C-alpha positions as CSV (number, residue, x, y, z in Angstrom):
1,M,95.3,120.8,109.9
2,K,98.3,118.5,110.9
3,L,100.7,120.5,108.8
4,L,99.8,123.7,110.7
5,A,100.6,121.9,113.9
6,L,103.9,120.5,112.5
7,L,104.9,123.9,111.3
8,T,104.0,125.6,114.5
9,L,106.1,123.0,116.4
10,I,109.1,123.7,114.1
11,L,108.9,127.5,114.1
12,S,108.3,127.6,117.8
13,G,111.6,126.1,118.6
14,A,109.9,123.2,120.4
15,I,112.4,120.8,118.5
16,L,115.8,121.6,119.5
17,V,118.1,121.0,116.7
18,L,122.1,121.2,116.7
19,P,123.5,123.1,113.9
20,R,125.1,121.1,111.2
21,A,128.5,122.2,109.5
22,A,128.1,123.8,106.2
23,T,128.7,121.9,103.0
24,P,129.6,123.2,99.5
25,A,126.4,124.2,97.9
26,T,127.3,123.2,94.2
27,D,126.9,119.3,94.5
28,Q,125.9,117.4,97.5
29,S,125.8,113.9,95.9
30,T,129.2,112.9,97.4
31,Q,128.9,114.8,100.8
32,P,129.0,112.3,103.8
33,S,125.7,111.9,105.8
34,S,125.2,112.1,109.4
35,N,121.9,110.6,109.1
36,L,120.4,107.8,106.8
37,L,117.5,110.2,105.7
38,T,119.7,113.1,104.8
39,R,118.9,114.5,101.2
40,R,121.9,115.0,99.0
41,Y,120.8,117.3,96.1
42,Q,122.3,117.8,92.7
43,E,121.2,120.9,90.8
44,G,119.1,120.1,87.8
45,E,117.9,116.8,89.1
46,K,114.3,116.0,87.7
47,L,111.6,114.6,90.0
48,A,108.1,113.3,89.2
49,Y,105.3,112.1,91.5
50,R,101.9,110.8,90.9
51,M,99.4,111.3,93.7
52,K,96.3,109.4,94.2
53,G,93.9,110.4,97.0
54,T,90.5,109.6,98.6
55,N,88.8,112.1,100.6
56,Q,85.3,110.9,101.6
57,Q,83.4,110.6,98.4
58,W,86.0,112.6,96.4
59,Q,88.8,110.4,94.5
60,Y,91.4,112.1,92.4
61,E,94.9,111.7,90.8
62,I,97.4,114.3,90.0
63,Q,100.8,114.9,88.5
64,A,103.6,116.8,90.3
65,D,106.9,117.5,88.2
66,G,109.8,119.0,89.7
67,V,113.4,120.1,89.3
68,V,116.1,120.7,91.9
69,K,117.3,124.4,91.9
70,K,119.6,126.6,94.1
71,D,119.0,130.0,95.5
72,A,121.2,132.9,95.5
73,A,122.4,131.9,98.9
74,G,123.4,128.4,97.8
75,S,120.5,126.6,99.2
76,F,118.9,123.6,97.4
77,F,115.0,123.4,96.8
78,E,112.7,121.5,94.6
79,E,110.2,123.4,92.3
80,Y,107.0,121.5,91.4
81,A,104.4,122.1,88.7
82,W,101.0,120.4,89.1
83,S,99.0,118.8,86.1
84,N,96.8,116.2,84.7
85,L,94.2,116.2,87.4
86,L,91.6,113.4,87.4
87,S,88.6,114.4,89.7
88,N,86.3,111.2,90.2
89,H,88.1,109.5,87.1
90,Q,87.3,112.4,84.9
91,P,89.8,114.9,83.5
92,F,89.6,118.2,85.1
93,A,91.4,121.4,83.3
94,L,93.2,123.4,85.9
95,P,93.1,127.2,85.4
96,D,96.0,129.1,84.1
97,S,96.6,130.4,87.5
98,S,96.9,126.9,89.0
99,S,98.9,125.4,86.0
100,E,101.3,128.4,86.4
101,F,101.6,127.9,90.3
102,R,104.9,126.5,91.4
103,Q,105.3,124.9,94.8
104,V,108.6,125.2,96.4
105,L,109.8,122.3,98.7
106,S,113.0,121.3,100.3
107,L,114.7,118.8,102.7
108,A,117.8,121.0,103.1
109,P,118.3,121.5,106.7
110,D,118.5,125.3,106.5
111,R,115.1,125.6,104.8
112,V,112.2,125.5,107.1
113,P,109.0,124.2,105.5
114,S,106.5,126.7,104.8
115,I,102.8,126.9,103.6
116,P,102.7,128.9,100.2
117,D,100.1,131.3,99.2
118,L,97.1,129.3,98.0
119,S,94.8,132.4,97.3
120,K,95.3,131.8,93.6
121,V,95.1,128.1,93.1
122,H,91.9,126.2,92.5
123,P,90.3,124.6,95.5
124,M,90.9,121.0,94.0
125,L,94.6,121.6,94.3
126,I,94.9,122.9,97.9
127,G,94.6,119.5,99.3
128,P,97.3,117.9,97.0
129,I,99.5,120.9,97.7
130,A,99.1,120.5,101.5
131,D,99.5,116.7,101.3
132,L,102.7,116.8,99.5
133,L,104.1,119.5,102.1
134,T,103.1,117.2,104.9
135,F,105.2,114.4,103.5
136,Y,108.1,116.6,103.0
137,S,107.6,118.2,106.3
138,D,107.5,115.1,108.2
139,L,110.7,113.7,106.5
140,W,112.4,117.3,107.1
141,L,111.4,117.0,110.8
142,A,112.7,113.2,111.1
143,D,116.1,114.2,109.7
144,R,116.4,117.4,111.8
145,A,115.3,116.0,115.0
146,A,117.1,112.5,115.3
147,K,120.0,110.9,114.0
148,F,118.6,107.6,112.7
149,S,121.1,104.7,112.2
150,R,119.3,101.4,112.5
151,E,115.9,99.7,112.3
152,G,113.7,100.5,115.2
153,D,115.4,103.9,116.1
154,H,112.5,106.1,117.4
155,F,112.0,109.5,119.0
156,Y,108.7,111.1,120.4
157,V,107.8,114.8,120.4
158,E,105.3,116.0,122.9
159,H,103.6,119.1,121.3
160,G,99.7,119.4,122.2
161,T,99.5,122.8,121.1
162,P,96.2,123.0,119.0
163,S,96.3,124.3,115.4
164,S,93.1,126.0,114.0
165,W,91.4,125.9,110.7
166,A,88.5,128.3,111.8
167,D,87.8,131.1,109.4
168,G,85.4,133.0,111.8
169,A,82.7,133.0,109.2
170,R,81.6,129.5,108.5
171,V,83.9,127.5,110.8
172,L,83.4,129.1,114.1
173,L,85.8,126.6,115.9
174,G,88.1,124.2,114.4
175,E,91.2,122.7,116.4
176,D,93.2,119.7,116.7
177,S,96.0,118.6,119.1
178,I,98.7,116.2,118.4
179,D,102.1,114.8,119.3
180,F,104.6,113.3,117.0
181,D,105.7,109.7,117.2
182,V,108.6,108.8,114.7
183,T,110.2,105.4,113.9
184,L,112.6,104.2,111.4
185,K,110.6,101.2,110.4
186,N,112.7,99.3,108.0
187,I,116.3,99.4,106.2
188,D,116.4,97.5,103.1
189,Q,120.3,97.4,102.0
190,S,119.5,95.2,99.0
191,Q,117.2,97.9,97.4
192,Q,119.1,100.8,99.3
193,T,115.9,102.2,100.8
194,A,114.8,103.1,104.3
195,T,111.1,103.4,105.5
196,L,109.9,106.0,108.1
197,L,106.9,105.9,110.0
198,V,105.4,109.1,111.3
199,R,102.4,108.9,113.6
200,H,100.5,112.0,114.6
201,V,98.7,111.0,117.8
202,P,96.4,112.5,120.5
203,P,98.4,113.8,123.5
204,T,97.7,112.5,126.8
205,Q,96.1,115.7,127.7
206,P,94.9,117.7,124.5
207,H,94.5,121.2,124.5
208,V,91.7,121.9,122.1
209,K,88.7,124.1,123.2
210,L,85.6,122.2,124.0
211,P,82.7,124.6,124.6
212,A,80.2,122.2,125.7
213,D,80.1,119.6,128.7
214,W,78.9,116.9,126.4
215,M,82.0,117.2,124.2
216,R,84.4,115.9,126.9
217,A,83.4,112.4,127.1
218,P,85.8,110.4,124.9
219,V,84.3,109.6,121.4
220,A,86.9,106.7,121.0
221,D,89.8,105.3,123.2
222,T,91.7,108.5,124.0
223,P,90.6,112.0,125.1
224,N,89.1,114.0,122.2
225,N,91.8,115.9,120.3
226,W,89.6,117.3,117.3
227,V,86.7,119.8,117.5
228,Q,84.7,121.7,114.9
229,V,81.7,124.0,115.2
230,Q,80.0,125.4,112.0
231,K,77.1,127.6,111.1
232,S,74.5,125.7,109.2
233,G,71.9,128.5,109.1
234,E,70.3,131.3,111.0
235,G,70.6,130.4,114.7
236,K,71.7,126.7,113.8
237,Y,75.1,125.1,114.4
238,V,76.8,121.8,113.7
239,A,79.0,120.7,116.6
240,E,81.3,117.9,116.1
241,V,84.0,116.4,118.5
242,G,86.4,113.3,118.3
243,K,89.6,111.6,117.8
244,E,92.0,112.3,115.0
245,T,95.0,110.4,114.1
246,F,97.5,110.6,111.1
247,E,99.8,107.9,110.0
248,V,102.5,108.5,107.3
249,E,104.7,106.2,105.9
250,I,107.6,107.4,103.7
251,K,110.2,105.3,101.7
252,V,113.5,107.0,101.3
253,S,116.6,106.4,99.0
254,L,119.6,105.6,101.1
255,V,121.7,106.8,98.0
256,N,120.6,110.5,98.1
257,G,117.8,110.9,100.6
258,K,115.0,111.4,98.0
259,M,111.5,110.6,98.9
260,L,110.5,107.5,96.6
261,S,107.1,106.9,97.8
262,A,104.7,107.8,100.5
263,K,101.2,107.2,101.9
264,M,99.1,108.5,104.6
265,D,96.0,107.4,106.3
266,N,93.9,110.2,108.3
267,P,90.7,108.8,110.1
268,V,88.8,111.1,112.5
269,E,86.1,109.2,114.7
270,V,83.3,111.9,115.1
271,L,80.2,112.6,117.4
272,K,78.1,115.0,115.9
273,R,75.0,117.2,117.1
274,E,73.0,119.7,115.6
275,C,72.4,122.6,117.9
276,T,70.1,125.8,118.0
277,D,72.4,127.9,120.2
278,S,75.8,129.2,120.2
279,A,76.6,127.6,123.6
280,L,75.9,124.3,122.1
281,T,73.6,123.3,124.9
282,A,70.3,123.0,123.1
283,C,71.2,120.2,120.7
284,G,69.5,117.1,119.1
285,A,70.5,113.6,119.3
286,A,74.1,112.6,118.7
287,T,75.3,110.8,115.7
288,R,78.4,109.0,114.9
289,Y,80.6,108.8,111.8
290,Q,84.1,108.5,110.4
291,I,86.0,111.2,108.2
292,R,88.8,109.3,106.3
293,R,91.3,110.7,103.9
294,Q,93.8,108.2,102.3
295,I,96.8,109.7,100.3
296,E,99.6,108.0,98.2
297,V,102.4,109.2,96.0
298,Q,104.6,107.1,93.9
């Protein structure tokens, strides 16, 4: 959900980025950096990450193994294969279509993050693919949108334009609205690392569609920036509204800009009502609960 908002922000040109001078594509390892976070690629470099996630009652672990490649235009990218999935601590064999899937990611400034075709991968793989892309997209955004040089450097991007995950069949309405608050949290010269904090926060005035008046009262301490309406049967609907935040912390190598580790915390404070009309006016009593996803990669 947040990823769609970030990519919308990038592609819409809401982030103004000055062009960088071109550098030779054969080896970026010795190129000077204008930003502490800039990725310096070497073709053939191997990468491996182990991702652990908790999504409500589901816990999983999965491996991503990558290699740095270069396209015909000389632009660097990383190609990942996914394997060794544990679902609720039990091995789960991915089908061949998922094992053969390759996720392409890049921190190169000339390659805009994009959502891959997920139509042929197993549903259990969609979350890890999207979460790894979120980490890379946040890091790409931070490098492109700001020139970090010291601890505490910070920028804020007002976005607010809602992103949608409604499919029109089961999920009739699904939107969130966020701004980006990015800080260079820490520089450790002894370990040659930097830590980046990216907070996806509710705007002062979120732009999500709230079809019923009862959805307008804040569920938490900010205006509501998350809404979802689902069909639950013939003439029945589950309507939810609330506050969503998303905090991402990424440790980056100062040597080459590679992501060393990352973690995210994605809570949603929700008020839920079950309704018997599409206008969401004939509804039962409200209940409150929290959705929470926590992801980390090493």
